[in-house]
C-alpha positions as CSV (number, residue, x, y, z in Angstrom):
1,M,-16.4,252.6,124.0
2,T,-18.7,254.6,126.2
3,A,-18.1,257.8,128.1
4,G,-17.8,256.0,131.4
5,E,-15.0,253.7,130.3
6,R,-11.3,254.2,131.0
7,L,-8.8,253.7,128.3
8,P,-6.1,251.1,129.2
9,P,-2.5,252.2,129.9
10,I,-0.8,253.4,126.8
11,N,1.9,251.4,125.0
12,G,3.4,251.7,121.5
13,S,1.2,249.1,119.9
14,L,-2.0,250.5,121.3
15,V,-1.1,254.1,120.4
16,L,-0.3,253.1,116.8
17,S,-3.6,251.2,116.5
18,R,-5.6,254.2,117.7
19,F,-3.7,256.6,115.5
20,D,-4.4,254.4,112.4
21,A,-8.0,254.2,113.4
22,L,-8.2,258.0,113.4
23,I,-6.5,258.2,110.0
24,E,-9.0,255.7,108.6
25,A,-11.9,257.7,110.1
26,G,-10.6,260.9,108.4
27,F,-9.9,262.7,111.7
28,V,-6.1,262.7,111.2
29,H,-4.3,263.9,108.0
30,Y,-1.3,261.8,107.2
31,D,0.4,261.4,103.8
32,D,1.8,257.9,103.5
33,H,3.5,258.9,100.2
34,Q,5.5,261.7,101.8
35,K,9.1,262.2,100.6
36,I,12.4,263.0,102.3
37,I,14.6,265.4,100.3
38,E,18.2,266.0,101.5
39,H,20.2,269.2,101.2
40,T,23.6,270.0,102.5
41,D,24.5,273.6,103.2
42,R,27.9,274.6,104.6
43,D,28.7,271.1,105.9
44,L,25.3,270.8,107.6
45,K,22.9,268.1,106.4
46,F,19.2,269.0,106.3
47,H,16.3,266.7,105.6
48,F,13.0,268.1,104.3
49,I,9.9,266.0,104.9
50,L,7.6,266.8,102.0
51,T,4.0,266.0,103.0
52,K,0.6,267.1,101.8
53,A,-0.7,266.6,105.3
54,L,0.5,270.1,106.3
55,A,-1.3,272.0,103.5
56,Q,-4.1,273.1,105.8
57,K,-2.3,273.3,109.1
58,P,-3.4,276.4,111.1
59,T,-1.0,279.0,112.5
60,L,-1.4,281.5,115.4
61,S,-2.9,283.9,112.8
62,T,-5.7,281.4,112.0
63,P,-9.0,282.5,113.5
64,P,-9.9,280.2,116.4
65,E,-13.4,279.5,115.1
66,Q,-11.8,278.0,112.0
67,I,-10.0,275.5,114.2
68,L,-12.6,274.7,116.8
69,V,-15.1,273.6,114.2
70,Q,-12.8,270.9,112.8
71,G,-13.4,267.4,114.1
72,Q,-16.8,268.1,115.8
73,N,-18.2,264.8,114.8
74,K,-17.8,262.3,117.6
75,S,-15.5,259.3,117.0
76,P,-15.7,256.0,118.9
77,L,-12.6,257.1,120.8
78,S,-14.0,260.4,122.0
79,L,-14.2,260.7,125.8
80,M,-13.8,264.5,126.4
81,Q,-15.3,267.8,125.3
82,Q,-13.5,271.0,124.4
83,R,-11.6,272.2,127.5
84,P,-12.2,275.7,128.9
85,G,-9.4,278.1,128.0
86,S,-8.0,275.9,125.2
87,D,-7.6,276.9,121.5
88,I,-7.1,273.2,120.5
89,N,-10.1,271.1,119.7
90,T,-9.3,267.6,121.1
91,N,-12.7,266.2,120.8
92,G,-12.4,262.9,118.9
93,Y,-8.6,262.8,118.8
94,E,-7.9,261.4,122.3
95,I,-5.4,258.6,122.8
96,D,-5.8,258.4,126.6
97,D,-8.4,259.7,129.1
98,G,-6.5,262.6,130.7
99,S,-7.0,261.2,134.2
100,K,-3.9,263.0,135.6
101,S,-2.2,266.3,134.8
102,H,-1.9,265.7,131.0
103,F,-3.6,263.9,128.2
104,L,-2.5,262.5,124.9
105,I,-4.1,263.1,121.5
106,A,-3.3,262.5,117.9
107,N,-2.0,265.5,116.0
108,K,-4.5,266.3,113.2
109,F,-1.7,267.5,110.8
110,C,1.1,265.0,111.1
111,F,4.3,264.1,109.3
112,S,5.1,261.0,111.3
113,R,3.2,257.8,112.2
114,P,2.2,258.3,114.9
115,H,2.5,262.1,115.6
116,L,1.1,262.9,119.0
117,M,0.4,265.9,121.2
118,M,0.5,265.9,125.0
119,L,-1.6,268.7,126.5
120,T,-2.1,270.0,130.0
121,C,-5.5,269.1,131.4
122,D,-5.8,272.7,132.4
123,G,-6.7,274.5,129.2
124,Y,-5.5,277.8,130.6
125,R,-1.9,276.8,130.7
126,R,0.1,278.6,128.0
127,Q,2.8,277.8,125.5
128,H,5.0,280.7,126.6
129,E,5.5,279.0,130.0
130,P,8.6,276.9,130.7
131,L,8.1,273.2,131.1
132,D,7.6,272.3,134.8
133,R,8.2,269.1,136.7
134,S,4.7,267.7,135.9
135,D,5.2,268.3,132.2
136,L,8.5,266.5,132.1
137,E,7.3,263.7,134.3
138,A,4.3,263.1,132.0
139,A,6.5,263.2,128.9
140,W,9.3,261.0,130.3
141,T,6.8,258.4,131.5
142,T,5.1,258.4,128.1
143,L,8.4,258.3,126.3
144,A,9.3,255.1,128.1
145,A,5.9,253.5,127.3
146,L,6.1,254.4,123.6
147,N,9.6,253.0,123.3
148,D,8.3,249.5,123.9
149,L,8.4,248.7,120.2
150,A,12.1,249.6,120.0
151,T,11.0,252.7,118.1
152,D,13.1,255.7,118.9
153,Y,10.7,258.5,120.0
154,V,11.5,262.2,120.5
155,V,9.6,264.7,122.6
156,F,9.7,268.4,121.6
157,Y,8.3,271.7,122.9
158,N,8.0,275.0,120.9
159,C,7.9,277.6,123.6
160,G,6.4,281.0,122.6
161,R,5.4,282.5,119.3
162,D,9.1,283.1,118.4
163,G,9.7,279.4,119.3
164,G,7.4,278.3,116.5
165,C,4.2,277.4,118.3
166,S,1.0,277.4,116.4
167,R,-1.4,277.0,119.3
168,L,-1.4,278.6,122.8
169,H,-2.7,275.8,125.0
170,K,0.4,274.3,126.5
171,H,1.4,271.2,124.7
172,M,4.4,269.0,123.9
173,Q,4.7,266.8,120.8
174,L,5.9,263.2,120.5
175,M,6.8,261.2,117.4
176,P,9.3,258.6,116.2
177,L,12.6,260.4,115.6
178,P,12.6,261.4,111.9
179,A,15.4,261.1,109.4
180,D,18.7,262.2,110.9
181,G,19.5,265.9,110.6
182,F,22.9,267.4,111.4
183,A,22.2,267.4,115.1
184,T,20.9,264.0,116.0
185,A,23.9,262.1,114.6
186,F,26.1,264.2,116.9
187,L,23.9,264.0,120.0
188,D,23.7,260.2,119.6
189,S,27.5,259.8,119.5
190,H,30.2,260.2,122.1
191,V,32.9,260.6,119.5
192,A,31.4,262.6,116.6
193,K,32.7,266.2,116.2
194,E,30.2,268.9,117.1
195,P,28.6,270.2,113.9
196,R,29.3,273.9,113.1
197,V,25.8,275.1,113.9
198,P,25.4,278.9,113.5
199,F,23.3,279.4,116.6
200,E,23.6,278.9,120.3
201,W,22.4,275.5,121.5
202,F,22.8,273.8,124.8
203,H,22.8,270.0,125.1
204,Y,23.2,267.2,127.6
205,R,23.7,263.5,127.1
206,F,22.0,261.4,129.8
207,E,24.3,259.2,131.8
208,D,23.9,255.4,131.6
209,G,21.6,254.1,134.3
210,A,18.3,255.1,135.8
211,I,17.1,258.6,134.8
212,T,14.2,259.9,136.8
213,P,11.8,262.7,135.9
214,A,13.4,264.8,138.6
215,T,16.8,264.4,136.9
216,V,15.2,265.3,133.5
217,A,13.6,268.4,135.1
218,S,16.9,269.4,136.7
219,I,18.8,269.1,133.4
220,Y,16.1,271.1,131.5
221,A,16.3,273.9,134.2
222,Q,20.1,274.0,133.8
223,L,20.0,274.2,130.0
224,L,17.2,276.7,130.0
225,R,19.2,279.0,132.3
226,Q,22.0,278.9,129.8
227,A,19.6,279.6,126.9
228,T,17.9,282.4,128.7
229,K,21.2,284.1,129.4
230,A,22.2,283.9,125.7
231,W,18.8,285.2,124.6
232,E,18.9,288.1,127.1
233,N,22.5,289.1,126.1
234,C,21.5,289.0,122.4
235,T,18.1,290.8,122.5
236,G,18.6,293.0,125.5
237,N,15.2,291.8,126.8
238,T,14.3,290.2,130.1
239,V,11.9,287.4,130.7
240,A,8.5,288.3,132.1
241,D,7.3,286.6,135.3
242,G,5.7,283.2,134.7
243,E,7.1,283.0,131.2
244,A,10.3,281.7,129.5
245,C,12.4,283.1,126.8
246,P,11.3,281.8,123.4
247,H,13.0,278.5,123.0
248,N,12.9,275.0,121.6
249,V,13.5,271.8,123.6
250,A,13.8,268.3,122.2
251,F,14.8,265.1,124.1
252,T,15.0,261.4,123.6
253,S,15.8,258.8,126.2
254,R,19.5,259.6,125.6
255,W,19.8,263.4,125.3
256,M,18.2,266.8,125.6
257,V,18.8,270.0,123.7
258,V,17.5,273.5,124.4
259,I,17.8,276.3,121.7
260,P,16.9,280.0,122.4
261,R,15.0,281.6,119.6
262,R,14.7,285.2,118.2
263,R,12.2,284.6,115.4
264,A,9.7,281.9,114.3
265,A,10.2,282.4,110.6
266,I,12.1,284.2,107.9
267,N,9.0,284.6,105.8
268,K,5.6,282.9,105.4
269,E,7.2,279.9,103.7
270,A,10.3,279.6,105.9
271,G,9.5,278.9,109.6
272,V,10.6,276.1,111.9
273,N,9.8,274.5,115.2
274,S,12.2,272.5,117.4
275,L,12.9,269.8,114.9
276,G,13.5,272.3,112.2
277,M,16.3,273.8,114.2
278,L,17.8,270.3,114.3
279,G,17.8,270.1,110.5
280,I,14.5,268.3,110.0
281,I,12.0,270.6,108.2
282,A,8.5,269.6,107.3
283,V,7.0,271.3,104.3
284,A,3.8,271.0,102.3
285,T,5.2,272.0,98.8
286,E,8.4,271.8,96.8
287,R,8.2,275.6,96.4
288,E,8.8,275.9,100.2
289,I,12.0,273.8,99.8
290,E,13.1,276.1,96.9
291,N,12.5,279.1,99.1
292,W,14.6,277.7,101.9
293,V,17.5,276.9,99.5
294,R,17.3,280.4,98.0
295,L,17.4,282.0,101.4
296,G,20.2,279.8,102.6
297,L,19.6,277.1,105.2
298,T,22.4,277.8,107.5
299,K,22.0,281.5,107.2
300,S,18.3,281.3,108.0
301,L,18.8,279.2,111.1
302,R,21.3,281.7,112.4
303,E,18.7,284.4,112.1
304,L,16.0,282.3,113.7
305,G,18.2,281.4,116.7
306,V,20.7,283.3,118.7
307,M,23.8,283.8,116.7
308,R,26.8,282.1,118.2
309,K,29.5,284.4,119.7
310,K,32.0,282.9,117.3
311,N,30.5,283.3,113.9
312,I,31.3,279.9,112.2
313,A,29.0,280.3,109.2
């Protein structure tokens, strides 16, 4: 593939093929022997994904030069250079050519096959911004394309440092929906009783029929308003212009959930992103699981989110 060629439209089979090629080339870290370890705490079922692939994943405290030097060798799939303003090196990880407002890459440190990132083509867009219409349109269109293999994908966004983001260039993540946590079983059912989560969360099930990107954007805006109010009431803070309150958002083709956040982590070995707040926590070592259990899973999520008005824990 040459620099002048365009990648064909994405679909699930093509994305998986490219992702596997990047694993084979050593660009992507994926542990095909990872384990799922289940724990139940106060009636909430948690799934830990134990994977060696996360052992070297950077955080916001990782110096940028240690991240940007990774993956500098060109791969046959590489079409783009490092983008101005970005703190994510995409060179060699591209899944599509970024011909519109966003482009798709493989996540270097992944716990799903595939595990993707969708970044804004503008490298100066930041992770503390709310999702806008173009973000949601790109994600919703890609979600439909990836679901062609009858694989159930989820899109999630970690907004702000307290929302669990590890890089500042605005990006969403996409992957097949992992093992059910306490939230997904409820969100996928119209009859299941709502789990007794200890934090505020705001969810919406999409109606049957055609859902447009405009509809998705409207629902997100509605849920974010609720999350922002809860966050402001809890913290006494207000949201700065152009930013959003720290929050997580996750959505499939059937539902969306928005969760306001107060903190990214309890300690260095107990932090979560969007999926973690839904009971799906990826870790690199068994010691991290032991740390979570010692801290108390439900108690910790209550401290990371906005405590519900009615304390149910």
